[in-house]
C-alpha positions in Angstrom: 0.0 0.0 0.0 1.5 3.3 -1.0 0.7 6.6 0.6 0.8 9.8 -1.2 1.4 13.0 0.7 0.4 16.4 -0.5 2.5 19.5 0.1 0.8 22.4 1.8 2.2 25.7 3.0 1.1 27.1 6.3 2.0 30.1 8.4 2.8 29.5 12.1 3.6 31.8 14.9 7.2 32.1 16.2 6.1 30.2 19.4 4.7 27.4 17.3 7.9 27.3 15.2 10.0 27.1 18.4 7.9 24.2 19.6 8.2 22.4 16.3 12.0 22.9 16.3 12.2 21.5 19.9 10.1 18.5 18.8 12.5 17.7 15.9 15.8 18.7 17.6 16.9 15.2 18.4 16.5 14.1 14.8 14.0 11.3 15.6 11.2 13.0 13.7 10.7 15.4 10.8 8.9 18.7 10.9 6.4 17.3 8.4 5.9 14.1 10.6 5.3 16.1 13.8 2.8 18.5 12.1 1.0 15.5 10.5 0.8 13.7 13.9 -0.4 16.9 15.6 -3.1 17.5 13.1 -4.3 13.9 13.4 -4.3 14.0 17.2 -6.3 17.3 17.1 -8.7 16.6 14.3 -9.1 12.8 14.0 -12.3 11.6 15.6 -10.8 8.1 16.3 -8.0 9.8 18.3 -10.6 11.8 20.3 -12.6 8.5 20.9 -9.3 6.9 22.2 -8.7 9.8 24.6 -12.3 9.5 25.8 -11.9 5.7 26.3 -8.7 6.4 28.4 -10.5 9.0 30.4 -13.5 6.7 30.9 -11.1 3.9 32.1 -9.4 6.2 34.6 -12.8 7.4 35.8 -13.9 3.8 36.4 -10.7 3.2 38.4 -11.4 6.2 40.5 -15.0 5.1 41.1 -13.8 1.7 42.3 -11.3 3.3 44.6 -14.0 5.6 46.0 -16.2 2.5 46.5 -13.4 0.8 48.4 -12.9 3.8 50.6 -16.7 3.9 51.4 -16.6 0.1 52.2 -13.6 0.6 54.5 -15.2 3.6 56.2 -18.4 1.6 56.8 -16.4 -1.3 58.2 -14.5 1.0 60.5 -17.6 2.8 61.7 -19.4 -0.5 62.4 -16.4 -1.9 64.2 -16.1 1.2 66.4 -19.8 1.2 67.1 -19.8 -2.5 68.1 -16.7 -1.9 70.3 -18.4 1.0 72.1 -21.6 -1.1 72.5 -19.7 -4.0 74.0 -17.6 -1.7 76.2 -20.7 0.0 77.6 -22.8 -3.1 78.0 -20.2 -5.6 79.3 -17.7 -3.6 81.4 -19.0 -3.6 85.0 -18.3 -0.6 87.3 -15.3 -1.0 89.5 -15.2 -0.8 93.3 -13.3 2.3 94.6 -10.5 0.2 96.2 -9.5 -1.4 92.8 -10.1 1.7 90.6 -6.6 3.1 90.8 -4.9 -0.2 89.8 -7.5 -0.6 87.0 -6.9 2.9 85.7 -3.1 2.3 85.7 -3.6 -0.9 83.7 -6.0 0.9 81.4 -3.4 3.6 80.8 -0.8 0.9 79.8 -3.3 -0.7 77.5 -4.3 2.6 76.0 -0.6 3.5 75.3 -0.2 0.1 73.6 -3.4 0.6 71.6 -2.2 4.0 70.4 1.1 2.5 69.3 -0.7 -0.2 67.4 -2.9 2.3 65.7 0.2 4.3 64.7 1.7 1.1 63.2 -1.4 0.5 61.2 -1.6 4.0 59.9 2.0 3.8 58.8 0.9 0.8 56.7 2.7 -2.0 58.5 -0.5 -3.9 59.1 -4.2 -3.4 58.3 -7.1 -5.0 60.1 -9.4 -3.2 57.5 -8.2 -5.5 54.7 -8.5 -8.5 57.0 -12.0 -7.6 58.0 -13.1 -6.8 54.5 -11.6 -10.1 53.3 -13.4 -12.0 56.0 -16.8 -10.6 55.0 -15.8 -11.0 51.3 -16.1 -7.4 50.3 -12.6 -7.4 48.7 -13.2 -10.3 46.4 -16.8 -9.8 45.4 -16.8 -6.0 45.4 -20.3 -6.0 46.8 -21.8 -5.3 50.2 -23.1 -8.4 51.9 -26.4 -8.7 53.7 -25.5 -8.2 57.4 -27.7 -11.1 58.5 -25.8 -13.4 56.1 -22.5 -12.7 57.8 -22.1 -14.5 61.1 
């Protein structure tokens, strides 16, 4: 298959000429080839459709990432709510004579807890991934019925 090219003369601004010289400075492309490619990229409907497809693909990836963030936030909120519920319902009030020792132990536990949260926020471990995997949100990408998860 042979291609015939037609010669045309165009006027360009000095800035466009500098850009064209910069694009062809390394000798890898001709001025004619750069102008031809630029015109095709600007005016060809197929190229525009390709850019739209790339943009659509990127938008889909961002939507999936946003869904994952929403799932993680839901899991974290539910976990915190259950912890608070269990804490308030199960922890009995302490007698005065043992309260100081219990508070000291609680302070140690809290410090350890804060250290573990820091480790997880630094990305060393993540219970969120483990929890989401356990309830199959990671693999299926869908929310499960809460009654179905036991």
